[in-house]
N, C-alpha and C positions, 0 to 999 in steps of 0.2 A: 504493500499500500503506500510506496514512494512514489514520489513525483518531482524530478527536478531539485533534489534536497529538501523535500518537504514531506511530513506526515500527514496522510488524509485522516480527518477526523469525522466528516459526514457530510451532508448535503444540506444547503439551506432552503427553507421555504420563502415564496413570496406571499403578500397578504391574502391573495386568493387562494392559497395553499398549494399552488404548483411549485414544483421544485425549480431552483433558480441555478446554484453551481455549487462546487464542491468548497469545503471550508478546511484550510490546511495549515500545519505549524511549521514555521520556518526553522530548519535545523540551526542554521548559523545564528538564530536569535532565542533558541531554546534555553540558553543559559542565562536568559533574563528571568528567569523563575515563572511561577504559575500558581493559579488557584483552581481549586475544583470543588464547589460547594452545593449543596443542596439537601433537602430533608430525606430522611430515611425511607429507603425503597425507590428513589427516583432515578437511579443509574449511576452514581458517583462511581461505585467499584468498576463497573463495565468500562467507565471513561477511563478510569485508571488502567484498566487491563488493556484497552486498545493503545493508550499511550507507550505502555510497557513493550507491547509486541512492536510498535513502530519504531521505537528507538532500539530496540534490538536488531530488527531487520537493518537498519542503519549503521550498525556497528558500534552502538553506544551502551555501554553497560548500565544496569539499572539496579536501585536498591529500594524495596519497598517493604513495609510491613503487613503482613497478612493477619487483619484482625478477627474476620469472621472464618477464615480457612478457604475462601472461595478462590483466592488468587493462586492456590497451589495448582489449578487447573491450567495455568500457562505451560508446564511441562508435558500436556498431551494435547494432541490435536482434537479440535471440537468435532461434534457428531451432528449430523443433519438434522435440524428441528425446523418445523415450519415457520415459526416466527422469525427466526434467523434468515432463513431463505427468502422471506416476504420483505423483510427489511432490507434486504441487499437488492432485491428487485425494485423497492420502492424509491431507492435513492440512486439507482441506475448503475449498481457496481456489478459489473459484467464478468470480472475476474475474480470473484470471491471464491476462495478455497480454504480449506481447514488446514492448520499447520500447528506443530508443536514447536516450543521454543527451549533453549538452553538454560533450565533453571537450576539454581543451587540454593537448597533449603538449609536455613539458619534456625537456631532454637537457643535461647539463653539456658534453657534447663536441659537441653541435649535429648530430648524426647523425640521431637518430629525433625530434627536437623542437625547439622553439625554444630557443637557447642561454640558460643561466641563468648570470648573473655577480654578484659582488660585488667589492668593493674591498679591498685589504689593510687599509686605514685603518678601513673599516666592520666587518672581521671582529675586529680587535683582538688584542692579544698573548696573551691566555688561551687562545683557542681555536685561534690559530695555533700556540702552543707544544705544545698537544694534538696537533695535526695532525702534526706534525714530531717528536712524541715526545722534547720537549728536556729536559734535566736541569735542576734548580733554577737553577743558575749561569748556565746558558744562557737559560732564561727571564727571569732578571733582566737579562741584556743586552739582550734582545729589548724588555723593557719600557722601558729607557732609551732605545733607538733610537726606540720610539713616542713617548716623552716629547721628544726632540730633534726630530722630525718634526710634533709638534703645536705646540712652542714656536717653531719657525722657519718655521711655515706650508708645510711640505713636504708634499704631497699623495702618498700612497702607493696607487697604483691597481693595479699589477700585481708581477709577481715582480721584475722588473727595477729597479723604484723601490726595492724593499726591498733588492736586492742592492746597488744604488748607495749607499744609506744606510748599510748596514753597512760599505762599503770606507770611505767618509767617516768612520765612526765609528772604525774601525781606526786612520786616520790622525791622529785627534784624540783618540786614547784617554787621553793624559797630561792633557789640558786638562779632558776630560769627567769623568775619574775624580775629579779634585779637586772638582767641583761635584754629581756624580749617585752616586759609587759605582764600584767597581772595573769596569772594562771590559777584559777579558782579551782579548787578540788570538787566544788559542787558542780561546775561546769564540764570537768572531766567526765564525773560520775553520769551526768545527763548523756553526754555524747556516748559513752559505752553503753547506756541502756537504749539508745537510737540504733546502735550498732546491732544490739540483740535483736530489735524489731525488724531491722534490715535483713538480718539473716533469716529470719522466719519467713520473710516474704520471698526468700530465693535469692538475696544478694550475694550468698556465699557460692552460687553457681557462676555468677557473673565475674566475681573478681578472682583473679589467678592468671596462671600460665598453662600453655602457650596463649600469648595474646594475639588478638586478630592482627594480622598484616593487612594494611590498607590494600595492597595490590591484589589481595586475592578476591576483593569485591569489584576490581576493575578488568576482569578477564573478558577476552574475546575467544570465540571459537575458530578453528581452523578454516571455517568457511565465511569468516568475518562477521559473525553476529555477535552481538554484545550479550554476555550473561546476565540473566535476570536473578538476582538474589533476593530470596523471598523469606522473610523473617517470620516464623511462627509466632503470633502474638496473642491467640486467643486466652493461653494461660497466664501470658504475661500481663495481659489487661486487667487481671485481678489485682494488680499492683501497679495502678495507673502512674504514680510519679517514678517508680522505676521505669516503666515503659518509656515516659518522656524524657527523662534524664538520660536514658542510654542512647536515644536517638539522637539527642542534643550533643552528646559526648561523641558520637560517631561523626556527627555533623563538623564539631570542632576539630576532631582529628583529620578530617579531609582538609580543612581550612589550614591547619598548622603544617601539615605534612606535604601538599602539594605545591609544585612551583608555579610562578606566575605564568600564563600562557596567552594573555589578552583576550581576544574573540576568535576563537577558533571555528573552522567551517562547520564542526559539530561539536557537542559537549563532551568531555571526557566521562562524565558520569552524570546520571539524573537520580536524584534522591527524593522519593515521595515521603512526605510526613503525614501519615494518616492520623486521625483524630487529634489534629493540631492544637485543638482548644486545651488539651491537657498539658501542653507545653507553656502556655501563658497563664492558666488558671491559678490565681493567688501568687503569681511569680513577683519576686521583689523587682522594684524598678530597675536596680543596676543589671539584673539578669536580662530583663526585656531590652534594655539599651545595648547590652552585648549582643544579644541574639539579633538584632536589627543591624549591627556593625558587621557581623559575620554574614548575615543574608546579603548586604550590600557589598561586601569585598569578595565573597567566594566566586562570585560571576567570572573574575579575572583569573580564577584557578581552572576554569572551564568546566564547573559544577552548576547544573540547574537544580533548583530546589522547588518542589511543587507542594504545597499545604492542600491537605484534603480535609474538610471539616463540614459541618451542617450548615453553620451560620457565619457569613463573611464577618460579623461582629466579633467573633472568637479570636480574630487577628488584628493585633494592634495597628493603629493608623500608620506608624513608621515603617512596619513590616509590609503591611498591605500596598504601600506606595511603590515596593520594589517588585510587584508581582505583575508581570507585563502579559501574561497569556492566561486568559480566563475561560472557564467552562462553568457555567452557572446554571444547574438543574432547578427543578421546581422548589419553591418556597411556599409555606402556609403562612397566612397573615391573620390569625384569630386573635393574637394579644397584641397590646402596644409595642412590645419588644420585637415580636415577628414583622409588624408592620414597618419598624424602623428598620430592620434587617432587609426587608425587601426593598425600600428606598435606597439604602445605603448600597446594596448590590446594583440596583438600576443606575444610581449615580456615577458608578465607577466605570461604567461603559461609554464609549463614544457614540452618541445617540444615532437612532436609525429613523429617519422621518417617517418610515412606512408602518411604523408600530410604536406603541407605548410600551417601554420596557418594565415599569412597575406593574401594568396589568397583565403583560405576558409571562412574567415569572410566576405568577400564581396560577396561570392556566396551562403550563408546559405538562406534556405527557411524559410517561415513564420513557426513557431513552430519547428524551429530547432535551436540548438545553440551549440556552443563550451563549453563543462562542464569539470571543473577540481575541486574535492574536496579533502579534507585531509584525508590521510589514517590514519590506527590506531596509528601509531606513530607521527601523525602530519606531515607527508610528502606530499607534494602536488601529486596527482595522475597524471600520463600522460594525457594530454589534449585529449577528444575524441569529435568527431562530433556525435551530440546525438539528436535523435527525442524525443521532450519532451512528456510525457504521456499526454493525455487527462484529464481534470479537472472531479471530480465527482459531483460537485455542479453546478448551472445554470451559464452558460455563459451569461453576461448580467445583467442589473440592476433589482431590484424588482420594482413592482408597488407601488404607494403610500400607498394603502391600506394594501398591503403586509408588507410594512415597519412598518405601524402602528401596525399591529398585532404581528410584533416581539417585537416593544418598549412595548406593553401593557403586555407582559409577562416576560420582562427582569428582571432578578435578582435584579436591581438596580432601578426598576420603582419606581417613587415618591421619590427617595432619593435626587436627584439633581434637580428636576424639578422647584422648586419654591426658588427664590433668598431669602438671609437673609440679613438685613443690621443692624447690632449690632453696640453699640457705638465704636466708633474708632476715628482716628485723627480729621477728620473734625467736629464730635460733640464736642470733647474735645477743640480744638482750638476755634471753635465757641462761647462755653461757656467761654473761657477765655477771648476772644475779648468782649463779652457782659458785663462780670464782670468788666472789665476795663473801658468801656464806661461809666457803670453805676456809679463806684466809682468817675470818673471824673465829670459827672453831678452833683452828690451830693456835691462835693466839690465847685463847681461853685454857686450851689444853697445857700450853707452856706454862702459863701463870700458874695453873693448879700443880703442875710439877714442882716449881720452885717452892711454892708454899709447902709442899709435903716434905721437902728436903730440909726446910727451916723447921719443922716440927720435930725433927729427931735430935736436936740440941738439948741436952739435958738442963742447961743453964737458962732458967727462964728470964732472967733479967737480960744475961749476955745475948740470949736468943731474941729477946725483944729489942735490944739494942742493935744488933746485928742486923734484924729483920728491917728494923727503921733505917738504918745506914743503907743496907742494900736496897730497900725501897727508894730511898733517895737517889741512890746511885743509879738505878733502873729508870727513875724518872728521868735523870739527866741524861742517862745513855739513850732512853727512848726519845727523849727530846731532841738528842744531838742526832740519832738515826733517822728519827722523823724529819728533822730539818734537812738532813742530807737527803732522804728520799723525797721529800718535797721539792728540793731544788731539781733533782733529776727527773722526778715525775712532772713538775712544771715544764721543764725542757721538753720531755716527751710529748707532753700534752700541748704544748705550743707548736710542735712540728705538726702533731695530728690535726689540730684546729686549723692550722695553714693548709695542710693538704685537703682536708674535708671542707674547708671554706672555698679553696679553688675548685673543688668538684660541685659545691653548691652553686658557685657562680656559673659553672658550665651548664648547668640545668636551668634553662630559660622555659619560663611557662608563658602561654599565648594568652590571647583575649579572655578565654574562657577557663583558664587555669590548667590546661592539660599541656604536658611537656612537648616542647617543640623540638622534632627531629627532621633530618633531611629525608626526602623521599628518593 
């Protein structure tokens, strides 16, 4: 369904219901982002499906979340159905044929696809604070914890690493508070409780290694088609904040890792953010501002971001202004908020004198939408009432066995399936605590042996005098030894801090707090 570097979306109607012309999405302008909106059951998922098919055939990899399980059907060719054939006939689609697409299934829980993970260090304090809904004071403590980890070269890979670091932070709170700001034990305890809640929601599956390599979601097949990465999100949606934060983390990884490419002939990747309202719902102002900044700048990395949601009011104005390609399905206008949403949606289109967009939005049928895409010079096309083309892949989910077959021949099969638990902050801090406890025990036993030797002296007075004398001598000796050790330890610690600080300075965090690495 490609024509001169454009993806065919459907055919527009004239006011007299006659068909007019095909509506297309220009690949060269597809990285200017987009918006798919509409009420439940109006055809948003099918619009997402046909866009994914079009991008794949154009050689553009796609990443999308499968909230209801329907998008898994992209991996299999569709089957003949009367209403699909009729739609193809109605819009004049003569070369309509069914086709399967190169899908890769992912799943945070590892049940329906390859596990997908990142590390605590990679996610960073800002997104982690959002994930756990921390207060400003608690977020400040978490930032200090990450600073300590970066300075001391402690890798935070999974939740137990962060728990161990927080326990160490609590024990050293007085020392650290003097250097980096107040570290309240109450705040530390609150963060630790939030981590337990996160673990119960499935966060322990997400954090760990091997971490996802961005290159693995940007694959193309030997015949030049882009892979369609489908994230199983039906179970993940039970933890909506984890879902939204994960997708935002992935978007930030793309932003930080990919080099600038300007305006390529086609996107390097298209990212669909389904249920987009979860990203902005109750989000702090600073996070919304940074998301807006990422959306604005990631275009130059060759990435197109398409938000999918029911209501255009779910997306902040600053982000909405960046979305140049629009597909608006039917909306209902029963309440004042819904009426406002209809007007907002209509006002974002370039008007068409042939119909009233406000009235049309409430009367669109299933599989019908108002469409406006960017023309060659980046100018929005006049909005058109469009019959969306039928998909070539299967409508509806794969069976469990079909999904397993796809996973078995996946290009990343076996690469992420088994978790790895290498030495990190937890193991280092445990060894440090054990060494400290062992040293204290040895010191106690040595003092006990010296006291036993003194008890063998028969002369109580002399024994007492000698004990006091030796005690003073030991105190002076320990003071001298302690002084000598302190100088030596100070030198070692100075070097260690210097090395660790250099490492910390090398760890640069981006707009959303994730680590910046070269692609």
